[in-house]
C-alpha positions in Angstrom: 2.0 -7.5 0.4 -1.3 -9.3 -0.6 -1.2 -12.5 -2.8 -3.5 -13.0 -5.6 -5.0 -16.3 -5.3 -7.5 -15.4 -8.5 -5.0 -18.5 -10.3 -6.0 -21.1 -7.4 -9.4 -20.2 -7.5 -11.9 -22.7 -8.7 -13.1 -22.1 -11.7 -17.2 -22.2 -11.2 -19.4 -23.6 -13.6 -22.8 -21.3 -14.9 -24.7 -24.5 -13.3 -22.5 -24.1 -9.9 -23.0 -20.4 -9.7 -27.1 -20.8 -10.3 -26.8 -23.9 -7.7 -24.8 -22.0 -5.3 -27.2 -18.7 -5.4 -30.8 -20.9 -5.3 -29.6 -23.7 -3.0 -27.2 -21.5 -0.3 -29.4 -19.5 1.6 -26.8 -17.1 3.2 -25.2 -17.0 0.0 -28.3 -15.9 -1.7 -28.7 -13.3 1.0 -25.4 -11.9 0.1 -26.0 -11.9 -3.4 -29.4 -9.7 -2.9 -27.0 -7.3 -0.7 -24.7 -6.9 -3.3 -27.8 -6.0 -5.8 -29.4 -3.7 -3.1 -25.6 -1.9 -2.8 -24.2 -1.6 -6.3 -28.0 -0.9 -7.9 -28.4 -3.3 -10.7 -28.1 -7.5 -11.3 -25.1 -9.1 -10.7 -23.4 -10.6 -14.0 -22.3 -14.1 -14.2 -18.4 -12.5 -14.0 -19.8 -10.8 -10.6 -21.2 -13.7 -9.2 -18.4 -15.6 -10.1 -16.6 -13.1 -8.0 -18.6 -13.0 -5.3 -18.5 -17.2 -4.9 -14.5 -17.1 -5.2 -14.7 -14.6 -1.8 -17.2 -16.4 0.1 -16.3 -20.0 -0.8 -12.8 -20.1 -1.4 -11.5 -16.7 0.3 -13.3 -17.6 3.3 -15.0 -14.3 3.6 -18.5 -14.6 5.6 -21.4 -12.7 4.0 -21.2 -10.2 6.6 -17.7 -9.4 6.0 -18.5 -9.3 2.0 -21.5 -6.8 2.5 -19.2 -4.3 4.3 -16.1 -4.5 1.6 -19.1 -3.9 -0.9 -20.6 -0.9 1.2 -16.5 0.7 1.6 -16.2 0.4 -2.2 -19.3 1.7 -3.0 -18.9 4.8 -0.9 -15.2 5.6 -1.4 -14.8 4.9 -5.2 -18.9 5.6 -6.0 -19.3 2.4 -7.6 -17.9 -1.4 -7.4 -15.7 -2.4 -10.0 -15.1 -6.3 -10.0 -11.4 -5.6 -10.3 -10.9 -3.5 -7.2 -13.6 -6.2 -5.1 -11.1 -9.0 -5.9 -8.0 -7.5 -5.4 -9.2 -5.8 -2.0 -10.9 -9.4 -0.9 -7.4 -11.2 -1.5 -5.8 -8.1 0.7 -8.7 -9.0 3.7 -8.0 -12.8 2.9 -4.7 -12.2 3.6 -5.1 -10.0 7.0 -7.3 -12.3 8.0 -10.8 -9.8 8.1 -12.7 -12.3 7.0 -15.8 -11.8 9.9 -18.4 -8.4 10.1 -16.6 -7.5 12.9 -13.5 -8.0 11.7 -14.3 -5.8 9.0 -16.1 -3.3 11.2 -12.7 -2.6 13.2 -10.2 -2.7 10.4 -12.5 -0.1 8.4 -12.7 2.1 11.2 -9.4 2.1 11.8 -8.6 2.9 8.2 -11.0 5.6 8.4 -8.8 7.2 11.4 -5.8 6.7 9.7 -7.2 8.1 6.4 -6.2 12.0 6.7 -2.5 10.5 7.6 -2.1 8.4 4.6 -3.2 11.1 2.2 -0.3 13.2 4.0 2.0 10.6 3.5 0.8 10.0 -0.3 1.2 13.8 -0.7 4.8 13.4 0.7 5.5 10.6 -2.0 4.3 12.6 -5.1 1.8 10.3 -5.0 -2.2 10.1 -6.3 -4.3 10.2 -3.1 -7.3 8.2 -4.7 -5.0 6.1 -6.9 -1.4 5.7 -5.2 0.7 3.0 -7.4 1.6 -0.5 -5.4 5.0 0.4 -4.3 3.6 3.8 -2.6 1.2 1.7 -1.1 3.8 -0.2 0.0 5.7 2.5 1.4 2.5 4.6 3.0 2.0 0.7 5.4 5.3 0.8 6.5 5.1 4.5 7.4 1.6 3.8 8.9 3.0 1.0 10.5 5.8 1.9 12.7 5.2 5.7 13.2 6.0 8.1 10.8 4.7 11.5 10.5 4.2 12.4 6.9 7.1 15.2 7.5 9.8 12.5 8.2 8.4 10.9 4.8 9.0 14.0 2.9 12.0 14.2 5.0 13.2 10.5 3.5 11.7 11.7 -0.3 14.2 14.7 -0.2 17.4 12.4 1.3 16.7 10.0 -1.7 16.6 12.8 -4.3 19.2 14.4 -2.9 21.4 11.5 -3.2 20.1 9.1 -5.7 19.5 12.9 -8.2 15.9 11.3 -8.6 13.3 9.9 -6.8 13.1 6.0 -5.9 10.5 4.2 -3.6 12.7 1.2 -2.5 15.5 3.9 -1.6 13.3 6.0 -0.2 11.5 2.7 2.2 15.1 1.7 2.6 15.6 5.2 4.8 12.7 4.7 6.4 13.4 0.9 7.6 16.5 2.1 8.7 15.9 5.3 10.5 13.2 2.7 12.2 16.5 0.1 13.1 17.7 3.4 14.8 14.3 3.9 16.5 14.0 7.3 15.2 10.7 8.0 13.9 10.3 11.9 14.0 12.5 15.3 12.5 13.7 16.1 15.3 14.6 12.6 16.6 16.2 12.3 12.7 18.2 15.2 13.1 19.6 14.4 16.6 20.8 11.2 14.9 22.3 12.7 11.8 22.9 16.3 11.7 23.1 15.7 7.8 19.7 15.4 7.5 19.3 19.2 9.1 19.4 20.8 5.6 16.8 18.5 3.7 14.5 19.3 7.4 14.8 22.7 7.0 13.1 22.5 3.3 10.4 20.9 4.7 10.7 23.6 7.8 10.6 21.7 10.6 13.6 22.6 12.1 16.2 25.6 12.4 19.4 25.3 10.7 22.8 24.6 12.3 26.2 24.2 11.2 27.4 21.0 10.5 30.1 19.6 8.5 28.9 16.1 8.7 28.2 15.1 4.8 28.8 11.6 5.3 26.3 8.9 4.2 25.7 5.8 6.2 27.6 2.5 5.7 24.1 1.1 4.0 23.6 4.1 1.5 27.4 4.0 0.6 26.8 0.6 -0.1 23.5 1.2 -2.0 25.8 3.8 -4.5 28.5 1.7 -4.5 26.5 -0.7 -6.2 24.7 1.6 -8.5 28.1 3.2 -9.6 29.5 -0.7 -10.3 26.1 -1.3 -12.3 26.6 2.1 -14.4 30.3 1.2 -15.0 29.5 -2.1 -16.5 27.3 -0.6 -18.5 29.6 2.3 -19.9 31.8 -1.0 -20.5 29.7 -2.9 -22.4 28.5 0.0 -24.6 32.4 0.7 -25.5 33.0 -2.8 -26.3 29.8 -2.3 -29.0 27.7 -5.2 -26.6 
């Protein structure tokens, strides 16, 4: 997960912002490009955000321009909150040059159809997924899970938990990754109990099975949840 370094960033004064724009030709050019992309003059808050990205996070002018252009094309506008959050993520990933930014954005564009399918499998808003949904999606993309397998993990979560739980779904994906299975056919070959859910996502034919047991880690998870519920009931009974 990206680390928000905003709290540690320098508190640039108005004079420092003005001097940076007047005296640093590269930063001045970045500011001019930003105004061209956004279509309006920079506010002091936007100027401070740009200087933080350039001077503190270490993204060069080319990378920052790529970031601004990406946000403009994706969202139709460049909001300071989006710019700050995305810049923090890029800095954490080491995307600080124009070339690295272009390579990252190309890869991101290639992955977009798959990531949107994964978000749909999670029941997420494809335009504004929540941080935990983004975390599950990144894990699925990084480890080669197709959207159908993510949907299977969601259905298995609902069957065993009675509700959706992104932490539980991610736990299932981590367990499958550890076992070296990623596709529906690989998963159902390893876990016959998953076939019923796989039929629901239209990926395999139903086969008779009497294997309804949970994996050890799932049993431990459910035991922990049950213990928490038991303690809560005891507390309520005791008037606590």
